[in-house]
Biotite code that builds the C-alpha atoms (Angstrom):
import biotite.structure as struc

atoms = struc.array([
    struc.Atom([-54.460, 45.055, -38.664], chain_id="A", res_id=1, res_name="UNK", atom_name="CA", element="C"),
    struc.Atom([-52.244, 46.891, -41.119], chain_id="A", res_id=2, res_name="UNK", atom_name="CA", element="C"),
    struc.Atom([-49.301, 46.545, -38.788], chain_id="A", res_id=3, res_name="UNK", atom_name="CA", element="C"),
    struc.Atom([-49.760, 42.773, -38.766], chain_id="A", res_id=4, res_name="UNK", atom_name="CA", element="C"),
    struc.Atom([-49.701, 42.575, -42.531], chain_id="A", res_id=5, res_name="UNK", atom_name="CA", element="C"),
    struc.Atom([-46.615, 44.787, -42.747], chain_id="A", res_id=6, res_name="UNK", atom_name="CA", element="C"),
    struc.Atom([-44.778, 42.844, -40.050], chain_id="A", res_id=7, res_name="UNK", atom_name="CA", element="C"),
    struc.Atom([-45.633, 39.481, -41.657], chain_id="A", res_id=8, res_name="UNK", atom_name="CA", element="C"),
    struc.Atom([-44.552, 40.716, -45.068], chain_id="A", res_id=9, res_name="UNK", atom_name="CA", element="C"),
    struc.Atom([-41.330, 42.200, -43.685], chain_id="A", res_id=10, res_name="UNK", atom_name="CA", element="C"),
    struc.Atom([-40.464, 39.111, -41.635], chain_id="A", res_id=11, res_name="UNK", atom_name="CA", element="C"),
    struc.Atom([-41.262, 36.679, -44.445], chain_id="A", res_id=12, res_name="UNK", atom_name="CA", element="C"),
    struc.Atom([-39.095, 38.677, -46.843], chain_id="A", res_id=13, res_name="UNK", atom_name="CA", element="C"),
    struc.Atom([-36.250, 38.729, -44.317], chain_id="A", res_id=14, res_name="UNK", atom_name="CA", element="C"),
    struc.Atom([-36.532, 34.997, -43.739], chain_id="A", res_id=15, res_name="UNK", atom_name="CA", element="C"),
    struc.Atom([-36.559, 34.339, -47.475], chain_id="A", res_id=16, res_name="UNK", atom_name="CA", element="C"),
    struc.Atom([-33.452, 36.490, -47.964], chain_id="A", res_id=17, res_name="UNK", atom_name="CA", element="C"),
    struc.Atom([-31.643, 34.685, -45.152], chain_id="A", res_id=18, res_name="UNK", atom_name="CA", element="C"),
    struc.Atom([-32.537, 31.316, -46.673], chain_id="A", res_id=19, res_name="UNK", atom_name="CA", element="C"),
    struc.Atom([-31.271, 32.421, -50.086], chain_id="A", res_id=20, res_name="UNK", atom_name="CA", element="C"),
    struc.Atom([-28.068, 33.717, -48.514], chain_id="A", res_id=21, res_name="UNK", atom_name="CA", element="C"),
    struc.Atom([-27.660, 30.385, -46.706], chain_id="A", res_id=22, res_name="UNK", atom_name="CA", element="C"),
    struc.Atom([-28.131, 28.481, -49.967], chain_id="A", res_id=23, res_name="UNK", atom_name="CA", element="C"),
    struc.Atom([-25.486, 30.619, -51.679], chain_id="A", res_id=24, res_name="UNK", atom_name="CA", element="C"),
    struc.Atom([-23.041, 30.036, -48.835], chain_id="A", res_id=25, res_name="UNK", atom_name="CA", element="C"),
    struc.Atom([-23.808, 26.338, -48.993], chain_id="A", res_id=26, res_name="UNK", atom_name="CA", element="C"),
    struc.Atom([-23.044, 26.227, -52.703], chain_id="A", res_id=27, res_name="UNK", atom_name="CA", element="C"),
    struc.Atom([-19.714, 27.970, -52.113], chain_id="A", res_id=28, res_name="UNK", atom_name="CA", element="C"),
    struc.Atom([-18.867, 25.511, -49.345], chain_id="A", res_id=29, res_name="UNK", atom_name="CA", element="C"),
    struc.Atom([-20.014, 22.548, -51.454], chain_id="A", res_id=30, res_name="UNK", atom_name="CA", element="C"),
    struc.Atom([-17.446, 23.432, -54.087], chain_id="A", res_id=31, res_name="UNK", atom_name="CA", element="C"),
    struc.Atom([-14.701, 23.098, -51.495], chain_id="A", res_id=32, res_name="UNK", atom_name="CA", element="C"),
    struc.Atom([-16.212, 20.193, -49.542], chain_id="A", res_id=33, res_name="UNK", atom_name="CA", element="C"),
    struc.Atom([-18.844, 18.116, -51.375], chain_id="A", res_id=34, res_name="UNK", atom_name="CA", element="C"),
    struc.Atom([-19.944, 16.326, -48.171], chain_id="A", res_id=35, res_name="UNK", atom_name="CA", element="C"),
    struc.Atom([-21.459, 19.573, -46.867], chain_id="A", res_id=36, res_name="UNK", atom_name="CA", element="C"),
    struc.Atom([-24.188, 19.560, -49.490], chain_id="A", res_id=37, res_name="UNK", atom_name="CA", element="C"),
    struc.Atom([-25.035, 15.925, -48.793], chain_id="A", res_id=38, res_name="UNK", atom_name="CA", element="C"),
    struc.Atom([-25.280, 16.538, -45.036], chain_id="A", res_id=39, res_name="UNK", atom_name="CA", element="C"),
    struc.Atom([-27.379, 19.661, -45.525], chain_id="A", res_id=40, res_name="UNK", atom_name="CA", element="C"),
    struc.Atom([-29.831, 17.914, -47.851], chain_id="A", res_id=41, res_name="UNK", atom_name="CA", element="C"),
    struc.Atom([-30.162, 14.918, -45.540], chain_id="A", res_id=42, res_name="UNK", atom_name="CA", element="C"),
    struc.Atom([-30.751, 17.175, -42.537], chain_id="A", res_id=43, res_name="UNK", atom_name="CA", element="C"),
    struc.Atom([-33.510, 19.211, -44.221], chain_id="A", res_id=44, res_name="UNK", atom_name="CA", element="C"),
    struc.Atom([-35.319, 16.282, -45.847], chain_id="A", res_id=45, res_name="UNK", atom_name="CA", element="C"),
    struc.Atom([-38.319, 14.840, -44.055], chain_id="A", res_id=46, res_name="UNK", atom_name="CA", element="C"),
    struc.Atom([-38.318, 11.105, -43.592], chain_id="A", res_id=47, res_name="UNK", atom_name="CA", element="C"),
    struc.Atom([-40.937, 9.024, -45.295], chain_id="A", res_id=48, res_name="UNK", atom_name="CA", element="C"),
    struc.Atom([-41.803, 5.797, -43.615], chain_id="A", res_id=49, res_name="UNK", atom_name="CA", element="C"),
    struc.Atom([-42.164, 3.701, -46.719], chain_id="A", res_id=50, res_name="UNK", atom_name="CA", element="C"),
    struc.Atom([-39.800, 0.843, -47.453], chain_id="A", res_id=51, res_name="UNK", atom_name="CA", element="C"),
    struc.Atom([-38.515, 2.505, -50.626], chain_id="A", res_id=52, res_name="UNK", atom_name="CA", element="C"),
    struc.Atom([-37.349, 5.569, -48.732], chain_id="A", res_id=53, res_name="UNK", atom_name="CA", element="C"),
    struc.Atom([-34.303, 7.444, -49.911], chain_id="A", res_id=54, res_name="UNK", atom_name="CA", element="C"),
    struc.Atom([-33.673, 8.706, -46.395], chain_id="A", res_id=55, res_name="UNK", atom_name="CA", element="C"),
    struc.Atom([-30.050, 7.950, -45.500], chain_id="A", res_id=56, res_name="UNK", atom_name="CA", element="C"),
    struc.Atom([-29.501, 5.683, -42.523], chain_id="A", res_id=57, res_name="UNK", atom_name="CA", element="C"),
    struc.Atom([-26.646, 6.295, -40.126], chain_id="A", res_id=58, res_name="UNK", atom_name="CA", element="C"),
    struc.Atom([-25.066, 2.921, -40.925], chain_id="A", res_id=59, res_name="UNK", atom_name="CA", element="C"),
    struc.Atom([-25.500, 3.011, -44.683], chain_id="A", res_id=60, res_name="UNK", atom_name="CA", element="C"),
    struc.Atom([-21.830, 3.814, -45.247], chain_id="A", res_id=61, res_name="UNK", atom_name="CA", element="C"),
    struc.Atom([-18.987, 2.680, -42.998], chain_id="A", res_id=62, res_name="UNK", atom_name="CA", element="C"),
    struc.Atom([-17.236, 5.656, -41.515], chain_id="A", res_id=63, res_name="UNK", atom_name="CA", element="C"),
    struc.Atom([-13.723, 4.194, -41.663], chain_id="A", res_id=64, res_name="UNK", atom_name="CA", element="C"),
    struc.Atom([-10.921, 5.054, -39.303], chain_id="A", res_id=65, res_name="UNK", atom_name="CA", element="C"),
    struc.Atom([-9.807, 8.630, -39.275], chain_id="A", res_id=66, res_name="UNK", atom_name="CA", element="C"),
    struc.Atom([-6.276, 9.591, -38.344], chain_id="A", res_id=67, res_name="UNK", atom_name="CA", element="C"),
    struc.Atom([-7.274, 10.891, -34.918], chain_id="A", res_id=68, res_name="UNK", atom_name="CA", element="C"),
    struc.Atom([-8.924, 7.580, -34.027], chain_id="A", res_id=69, res_name="UNK", atom_name="CA", element="C"),
    struc.Atom([-5.872, 5.701, -35.242], chain_id="A", res_id=70, res_name="UNK", atom_name="CA", element="C"),
    struc.Atom([-3.579, 7.805, -33.050], chain_id="A", res_id=71, res_name="UNK", atom_name="CA", element="C"),
    struc.Atom([-5.900, 7.428, -30.057], chain_id="A", res_id=72, res_name="UNK", atom_name="CA", element="C"),
    struc.Atom([-6.088, 3.667, -30.615], chain_id="A", res_id=73, res_name="UNK", atom_name="CA", element="C"),
    struc.Atom([-2.300, 3.446, -30.801], chain_id="A", res_id=74, res_name="UNK", atom_name="CA", element="C"),
    struc.Atom([-1.907, 5.375, -27.555], chain_id="A", res_id=75, res_name="UNK", atom_name="CA", element="C"),
    struc.Atom([-4.445, 3.143, -25.802], chain_id="A", res_id=76, res_name="UNK", atom_name="CA", element="C"),
    struc.Atom([-2.784, -0.039, -27.067], chain_id="A", res_id=77, res_name="UNK", atom_name="CA", element="C"),
    struc.Atom([0.630, 1.222, -25.932], chain_id="A", res_id=78, res_name="UNK", atom_name="CA", element="C"),
    struc.Atom([-0.698, 2.166, -22.482], chain_id="A", res_id=79, res_name="UNK", atom_name="CA", element="C"),
    struc.Atom([-2.391, -1.183, -21.949], chain_id="A", res_id=80, res_name="UNK", atom_name="CA", element="C"),
    struc.Atom([0.617, -3.109, -23.273], chain_id="A", res_id=81, res_name="UNK", atom_name="CA", element="C"),
    struc.Atom([2.940, -1.164, -20.959], chain_id="A", res_id=82, res_name="UNK", atom_name="CA", element="C"),
    struc.Atom([0.694, -1.806, -17.948], chain_id="A", res_id=83, res_name="UNK", atom_name="CA", element="C"),
    struc.Atom([0.475, -5.500, -18.821], chain_id="A", res_id=84, res_name="UNK", atom_name="CA", element="C"),
    struc.Atom([4.238, -5.769, -19.208], chain_id="A", res_id=85, res_name="UNK", atom_name="CA", element="C"),
    struc.Atom([4.889, -3.932, -15.920], chain_id="A", res_id=86, res_name="UNK", atom_name="CA", element="C"),
    struc.Atom([2.375, -5.879, -13.833], chain_id="A", res_id=87, res_name="UNK", atom_name="CA", element="C"),
    struc.Atom([3.405, -9.123, -15.488], chain_id="A", res_id=88, res_name="UNK", atom_name="CA", element="C"),
    struc.Atom([6.999, -8.684, -14.336], chain_id="A", res_id=89, res_name="UNK", atom_name="CA", element="C"),
    struc.Atom([6.347, -7.028, -10.957], chain_id="A", res_id=90, res_name="UNK", atom_name="CA", element="C"),
    struc.Atom([2.903, -7.852, -9.600], chain_id="A", res_id=91, res_name="UNK", atom_name="CA", element="C"),
    struc.Atom([1.188, -5.576, -7.148], chain_id="A", res_id=92, res_name="UNK", atom_name="CA", element="C"),
    struc.Atom([3.186, -6.627, -4.112], chain_id="A", res_id=93, res_name="UNK", atom_name="CA", element="C"),
    struc.Atom([4.919, -4.427, -1.622], chain_id="A", res_id=94, res_name="UNK", atom_name="CA", element="C"),
    struc.Atom([8.411, -3.428, -2.685], chain_id="A", res_id=95, res_name="UNK", atom_name="CA", element="C"),
    struc.Atom([9.573, -2.215, 0.738], chain_id="A", res_id=96, res_name="UNK", atom_name="CA", element="C"),
    struc.Atom([9.684, -5.661, 2.326], chain_id="A", res_id=97, res_name="UNK", atom_name="CA", element="C"),
    struc.Atom([13.028, -7.265, 3.023], chain_id="A", res_id=98, res_name="UNK", atom_name="CA", element="C"),
    struc.Atom([13.563, -10.954, 3.686], chain_id="A", res_id=99, res_name="UNK", atom_name="CA", element="C"),
    struc.Atom([14.192, -11.973, 7.283], chain_id="A", res_id=100, res_name="UNK", atom_name="CA", element="C"),
    struc.Atom([16.592, -14.783, 8.054], chain_id="A", res_id=101, res_name="UNK", atom_name="CA", element="C"),
    struc.Atom([14.850, -17.031, 10.577], chain_id="A", res_id=102, res_name="UNK", atom_name="CA", element="C"),
    struc.Atom([17.248, -18.918, 12.838], chain_id="A", res_id=103, res_name="UNK", atom_name="CA", element="C"),
    struc.Atom([17.269, -22.713, 12.931], chain_id="A", res_id=104, res_name="UNK", atom_name="CA", element="C"),
    struc.Atom([15.054, -23.720, 15.806], chain_id="A", res_id=105, res_name="UNK", atom_name="CA", element="C"),
    struc.Atom([13.733, -20.169, 15.921], chain_id="A", res_id=106, res_name="UNK", atom_name="CA", element="C"),
    struc.Atom([10.112, -21.264, 16.039], chain_id="A", res_id=107, res_name="UNK", atom_name="CA", element="C"),
    struc.Atom([9.010, -22.087, 19.623], chain_id="A", res_id=108, res_name="UNK", atom_name="CA", element="C"),
    struc.Atom([7.123, -25.248, 18.612], chain_id="A", res_id=109, res_name="UNK", atom_name="CA", element="C"),
    struc.Atom([10.188, -26.658, 16.846], chain_id="A", res_id=110, res_name="UNK", atom_name="CA", element="C"),
    struc.Atom([12.182, -26.824, 20.085], chain_id="A", res_id=111, res_name="UNK", atom_name="CA", element="C"),
    struc.Atom([9.251, -27.591, 22.428], chain_id="A", res_id=112, res_name="UNK", atom_name="CA", element="C"),
    struc.Atom([9.910, -24.453, 24.440], chain_id="A", res_id=113, res_name="UNK", atom_name="CA", element="C"),
    struc.Atom([7.856, -21.424, 25.320], chain_id="A", res_id=114, res_name="UNK", atom_name="CA", element="C"),
    struc.Atom([9.419, -18.259, 24.107], chain_id="A", res_id=115, res_name="UNK", atom_name="CA", element="C"),
    struc.Atom([9.784, -15.885, 21.261], chain_id="A", res_id=116, res_name="UNK", atom_name="CA", element="C"),
    struc.Atom([10.638, -16.373, 17.647], chain_id="A", res_id=117, res_name="UNK", atom_name="CA", element="C"),
    struc.Atom([14.322, -15.914, 16.848], chain_id="A", res_id=118, res_name="UNK", atom_name="CA", element="C"),
    struc.Atom([15.878, -14.364, 13.776], chain_id="A", res_id=119, res_name="UNK", atom_name="CA", element="C"),
    struc.Atom([19.298, -13.379, 12.443], chain_id="A", res_id=120, res_name="UNK", atom_name="CA", element="C"),
    struc.Atom([19.757, -9.583, 12.423], chain_id="A", res_id=121, res_name="UNK", atom_name="CA", element="C"),
    struc.Atom([20.031, -8.214, 8.888], chain_id="A", res_id=122, res_name="UNK", atom_name="CA", element="C"),
    struc.Atom([19.425, -11.675, 7.455], chain_id="A", res_id=123, res_name="UNK", atom_name="CA", element="C"),
    struc.Atom([23.075, -12.584, 8.123], chain_id="A", res_id=124, res_name="UNK", atom_name="CA", element="C"),
    struc.Atom([23.241, -16.194, 9.325], chain_id="A", res_id=125, res_name="UNK", atom_name="CA", element="C"),
    struc.Atom([26.749, -15.655, 10.764], chain_id="A", res_id=126, res_name="UNK", atom_name="CA", element="C"),
    struc.Atom([25.364, -13.371, 13.503], chain_id="A", res_id=127, res_name="UNK", atom_name="CA", element="C"),
    struc.Atom([23.874, -14.734, 16.701], chain_id="A", res_id=128, res_name="UNK", atom_name="CA", element="C"),
    struc.Atom([20.079, -15.099, 16.706], chain_id="A", res_id=129, res_name="UNK", atom_name="CA", element="C"),
    struc.Atom([18.022, -12.431, 18.468], chain_id="A", res_id=130, res_name="UNK", atom_name="CA", element="C"),
    struc.Atom([14.565, -12.654, 20.003], chain_id="A", res_id=131, res_name="UNK", atom_name="CA", element="C"),
    struc.Atom([11.873, -11.158, 17.816], chain_id="A", res_id=132, res_name="UNK", atom_name="CA", element="C"),
    struc.Atom([9.617, -8.487, 19.300], chain_id="A", res_id=133, res_name="UNK", atom_name="CA", element="C"),
    struc.Atom([6.414, -9.904, 20.697], chain_id="A", res_id=134, res_name="UNK", atom_name="CA", element="C"),
    struc.Atom([2.911, -8.516, 20.709], chain_id="A", res_id=135, res_name="UNK", atom_name="CA", element="C"),
    struc.Atom([2.865, -9.111, 24.457], chain_id="A", res_id=136, res_name="UNK", atom_name="CA", element="C"),
    struc.Atom([5.749, -6.662, 24.832], chain_id="A", res_id=137, res_name="UNK", atom_name="CA", element="C"),
    struc.Atom([3.821, -3.792, 23.310], chain_id="A", res_id=138, res_name="UNK", atom_name="CA", element="C"),
    struc.Atom([0.117, -4.546, 23.827], chain_id="A", res_id=139, res_name="UNK", atom_name="CA", element="C"),
    struc.Atom([-1.658, -4.669, 27.150], chain_id="A", res_id=140, res_name="UNK", atom_name="CA", element="C"),
    struc.Atom([-5.091, -6.264, 27.098], chain_id="A", res_id=141, res_name="UNK", atom_name="CA", element="C"),
    struc.Atom([-7.059, -5.141, 30.181], chain_id="A", res_id=142, res_name="UNK", atom_name="CA", element="C"),
    struc.Atom([-9.864, -7.022, 31.941], chain_id="A", res_id=143, res_name="UNK", atom_name="CA", element="C"),
    struc.Atom([-8.818, -10.503, 30.885], chain_id="A", res_id=144, res_name="UNK", atom_name="CA", element="C"),
    struc.Atom([-9.490, -13.271, 33.335], chain_id="A", res_id=145, res_name="UNK", atom_name="CA", element="C"),
    struc.Atom([-6.715, -15.843, 33.264], chain_id="A", res_id=146, res_name="UNK", atom_name="CA", element="C"),
    struc.Atom([-5.569, -18.449, 35.717], chain_id="A", res_id=147, res_name="UNK", atom_name="CA", element="C"),
    struc.Atom([-3.090, -16.999, 38.194], chain_id="A", res_id=148, res_name="UNK", atom_name="CA", element="C"),
    struc.Atom([-0.030, -18.789, 36.765], chain_id="A", res_id=149, res_name="UNK", atom_name="CA", element="C"),
    struc.Atom([-0.728, -17.574, 33.179], chain_id="A", res_id=150, res_name="UNK", atom_name="CA", element="C"),
    struc.Atom([-1.476, -14.084, 34.446], chain_id="A", res_id=151, res_name="UNK", atom_name="CA", element="C"),
    struc.Atom([1.915, -13.896, 36.140], chain_id="A", res_id=152, res_name="UNK", atom_name="CA", element="C"),
    struc.Atom([3.658, -15.311, 33.104], chain_id="A", res_id=153, res_name="UNK", atom_name="CA", element="C"),
    struc.Atom([2.162, -13.018, 30.436], chain_id="A", res_id=154, res_name="UNK", atom_name="CA", element="C"),
    struc.Atom([1.047, -9.869, 32.257], chain_id="A", res_id=155, res_name="UNK", atom_name="CA", element="C"),
    struc.Atom([3.746, -7.215, 31.800], chain_id="A", res_id=156, res_name="UNK", atom_name="CA", element="C"),
    struc.Atom([1.809, -4.285, 33.232], chain_id="A", res_id=157, res_name="UNK", atom_name="CA", element="C"),
    struc.Atom([3.678, -2.551, 36.058], chain_id="A", res_id=158, res_name="UNK", atom_name="CA", element="C"),
    struc.Atom([6.788, -4.718, 35.787], chain_id="A", res_id=159, res_name="UNK", atom_name="CA", element="C"),
    struc.Atom([10.299, -3.412, 35.229], chain_id="A", res_id=160, res_name="UNK", atom_name="CA", element="C"),
    struc.Atom([11.021, -2.349, 31.645], chain_id="A", res_id=161, res_name="UNK", atom_name="CA", element="C"),
    struc.Atom([7.360, -2.169, 30.628], chain_id="A", res_id=162, res_name="UNK", atom_name="CA", element="C"),
    struc.Atom([5.042, 0.797, 30.861], chain_id="A", res_id=163, res_name="UNK", atom_name="CA", element="C"),
])
């Protein structure tokens, strides 16, 4: 029983001393920065739920723009403006494509023939047209039932020059 009284008395005295020390430190800090005292008082005050409360609301005073927010805003505006300028001038298309000069009459349906597309090598119209590579030259589709004449015409499997 006696130990309880002593421990309560000792702890309450220690807590009181710490609170007094905190108040003294707060006063010293409040001299340098007056907002510290206002924040401390608002944090330790209990709210009353009456309409005439003096409890500060978070939106009672506009915070204003600090210098770090202004710098961050400037960086964001510059980044978005740069991206808009870049994508406005060069949209997201492939840059490795090169134009291909298609020969006159190079499309099979234009000349009513069966054959391959024709193009000018390097896009130079002065050179003779060449046959474009065909999917039938490189792709073999197995198990396709075609009439015999179409099978002979398009099937390249096992013929000279094809694997």
